[in-house]
MIKOLMI-349281 format. One line per 2 residues: their letters; for each residue x, y, z of N, C-alpha, C. Coordinates in steps of 0.05 Angstrom, whole numbers, plus 32768, in hexadecimal, padded with zeros to 4 digits. Example, Ala and Ser with C-alpha at 12.3 -4.5 7.8 and 13.67 -1.06 7.14 Angstrom:
<recs>
as = 8108:7F8E:809C:80F6:7FA6:809C:8108:7FBE:809C  8101:7FD3:808E:8111:7FEB:808F:8102:8001:809D;
</recs>
This chain:
<recs>
mm = 876D:8601:8715:8785:8611:871A:878D:8613:8735  87A0:860F:873E:87A9:8613:8754:87B4:8635:8756;
rv = 87AD:8644:8766:87AD:865E:876D:87C4:8663:8780  87DD:8670:8776:87F4:866E:8789:87FE:868E:8793;
ai = 87FB:8699:87AA:8802:86B6:87AD:8823:86B4:87B8  8830:86C7:87A9:884D:86C7:87B2:8856:86E4:87B4;
fs = 885D:86E4:87D0:8864:86FF:87D7:8880:86FC:87E3  888C:8715:87E9:88A7:871B:87F4:88B0:8732:8801;
di = 88C7:8739:880E:88CE:8752:880F:88BC:8760:8827  88B2:8757:8833:88A2:875E:884F:88B3:8770:885F;
hg = 88CD:876C:8865:88E2:877A:8875:88D5:8782:8894  88CA:8774:889F:88C1:8773:88BB:88AE:8788:88B5;
nl = 8898:8791:88A6:8887:879B:88A6:886C:878F:88A8  885E:878C:88C3:8848:877E:88C3:882F:8786:88BA;
va = 8830:87A3:88B4:881A:87AF:88AA:8818:87A7:888C  882B:87AB:8881:882A:879F:8862:8828:8783:8861;
le = 8836:876F:8870:8829:8755:886E:8810:874A:886D  8800:8760:8888:87E4:8757:888A:87D0:8765:8870;
ai = 87E0:8778:8865:87CD:8783:884A:87CE:8767:8839  87E9:8762:8832:87ED:874D:881D:87DA:8735:8825;
la = 87DD:872B:883F:87CA:8713:8849:87AD:871A:883E  87A6:8733:8844:8789:873E:8843:8783:8736:8822;
ei = 8794:8742:8813:878D:8741:87F1:8790:8724:87EE  87A0:8717:87F8:87A5:86F8:87F4:8785:86E9:87F9;
er = 877E:86F0:8812:8763:86E3:881A:8752:86E8:8802  874C:8704:87FE:873B:870D:87E7:8739:86FB:87C9;
er = 874D:86F8:87C8:875B:86E7:87AD:8755:86CB:87AF  8753:86C1:87C7:874D:869F:87CD:8761:868F:87C0;
vd = 877A:8691:87C8:8791:8685:87BD:8792:866A:87C9  879B:8657:87BB:879E:863C:87C9:87BF:8637:87DA;
qm = 87D1:8649:87D2:87E8:8646:87E2:87F4:865E:87E2  8803:8664:87F2:8818:867C:87F9:8831:8674:87FD;
ic = 8847:8687:87EA:885F:867E:87F1:886D:869B:87F0  887E:869B:880A:888D:86B0:880F:88A6:86B1:87FD;
lg = 88B1:86C2:87F8:88D1:86C5:87E5:88E1:86D8:87F6  88DB:86D6:880A:88F7:86E1:8822:88F4:86F9:8822;
dv = 8905:8704:8831:8910:871D:8842:88FD:8729:8853  88F2:8716:8864:88D9:871E:8877:88DB:872A:8893;
aa = 88F6:872A:889E:88F3:873A:88B4:890A:8755:88B7  8920:874E:88AA:8935:8764:88B6:892D:8780:88A9;
tg = 8934:8792:88B7:892F:87AC:88AD:8913:87BE:88B8  88FF:87B1:88BB:88EA:87BB:88BF:88DD:87BE:88DD;
pq = 88C8:87CC:88E1:88C3:87D3:88FA:88B6:87C1:890D  88A9:87A1:8905:889B:8795:890F:88AE:8775:890C;
pa = 88C6:8770:8909:88D5:8756:8905:88C8:8741:8910  88C8:873D:892A:88BD:872A:893A:889D:8721:8934;
et = 8890:8737:8931:8876:8732:8930:8870:872A:8915  887F:8733:88FE:887F:872D:88E3:8887:870A:88E5;
lh = 8897:8703:88F2:88A5:86E7:88EB:8889:86D6:8901  8883:86E6:890D:886D:86CF:8921:8856:86CB:890C;
rl = 8854:86E1:88FB:8837:86DF:88EA:883A:86CE:88D5  8854:86D3:88CE:885C:86C1:88B7:885C:86A7:88BE;
re = 886A:869D:88D7:8864:867F:88DE:8847:8670:88E3  8833:8689:88ED:8816:867A:88ED:880D:8679:88CE;
ln = 8816:8682:88B8:880B:867C:88A1:8816:865E:8893  882F:8652:88A0:8833:8638:8899:8839:8633:887F;
cp = 8849:864B:886F:8848:864B:8854:8866:8644:8850  8873:863F:883B:888C:8635:8832:889B:8656:882F;
vv = 88B0:8655:883C:88C0:8673:883A:88DC:866F:8835  88E3:867E:881E:88FE:867D:8812:890F:8693:881F;
mg = 8929:8689:882D:893C:869D:8831:8943:86B4:8823  893B:86D0:8827:8945:86E5:8817:895E:86EB:881D;
nt = 896B:86FD:880D:8985:8703:880D:898E:871A:882C  8974:872A:8833:8978:8734:8851:8976:8720:8866;
da = 8965:870F:885F:895E:86F7:887A:897C:86E9:8877  8989:86E4:8863:89A5:86DB:886A:89B9:86EA:886F;
rf = 89B8:8705:886C:89D0:871A:8877:89C7:8719:8893  89AE:8714:889D:89A9:871F:88BB:89AF:8706:88C8;
ln = 89AC:86F0:88BA:89B2:86D7:88CD:89D1:86D2:88D0  89DC:86DE:88BB:89FA:86D7:88B7:8A09:86EA:88B2;
pq = 8A07:8700:88BD:8A15:871F:88B9:8A35:871B:88B2  8A37:8723:889F:8A59:872C:8893:8A65:8745:8894;
pf = 8A7A:8744:88A3:8A82:8762:88A3:8A81:8771:8888  8A7E:8791:888D:8A7A:87A0:8877:8A8A:87B6:887B;
ea = 8AA3:87B5:8870:8AB0:87CA:8865:8AAE:87DE:8851  8AA5:87F7:8855:8A9C:8805:883F:8AAF:8824:8844;
tv = 8AB5:8832:882C:8ABC:884B:882B:8AA3:8859:8827  8AB2:8873:8830:8A9F:8889:882E:8A96:8888:880B;
ed = 8AA7:8883:87F6:8AA3:8885:87DB:8A8A:8869:87D6  8A91:8857:87E7:8A7A:883F:87E3:8A5C:8846:87E9;
fk = 8A61:8856:8802:8A44:8861:8810:8A31:8873:87F8  8A46:8888:87E9:8A36:889A:87DF:8A36:8890:87C4;
lr = 8A3F:8874:87B7:8A38:886C:87A0:8A21:885C:87A3  8A1C:884D:87BB:8A05:883E:87C5:89E7:8852:87C7;
tr = 89F3:886C:87D7:89DC:8882:87D7:89D5:888A:87BC  89E4:888C:87A9:89E0:8895:878C:89CB:8881:8779;
rc = 89D5:886D:8783:89C0:8852:8774:89A9:8851:8781  89AB:8856:879A:8988:8853:87A9:897C:886B:87A0;
cv = 898A:8885:879E:897C:889B:8796:8971:8895:877A  897E:888C:8768:8978:8885:8747:8963:8873:874C;
at = 8960:885C:8756:894F:8847:875D:8932:8851:8763  8932:8868:8776:891F:8872:8783:8915:888B:8771;
km = 8923:889D:8762:891E:88B0:8757:8922:88C2:876A  8930:88C3:8779:8932:88DB:8793:8954:88EB:878A;
rp = 8954:8903:878D:896C:890E:878D:897E:8912:87A3  8997:8908:879D:89AD:8909:87B9:89AF:8929:87BE;
l = 89B4:8928:87D7:89B8:8947:87EA:89D6:894A:87D5;
</recs>
């Protein structure tokens, strides 16, 4: 049986990617597939992309990858920002200030 490792949402975090790759190596998988969101918003986007290229595995474009490559104008009101902040707080169980 073929063992496939599927990972995503690295967001330019090379340390996280290396941790994932170490675990994948321990698990002795046959193939890796990256489901995107690889570079934008993280501390090491270029290094992360370089490391992913070295893997030569299929990579699906994630939503933040698509926005990064084709940015769209974003017009938000203060109310939009407050609503998004509340949603993030609920999702992460944080209390809004």
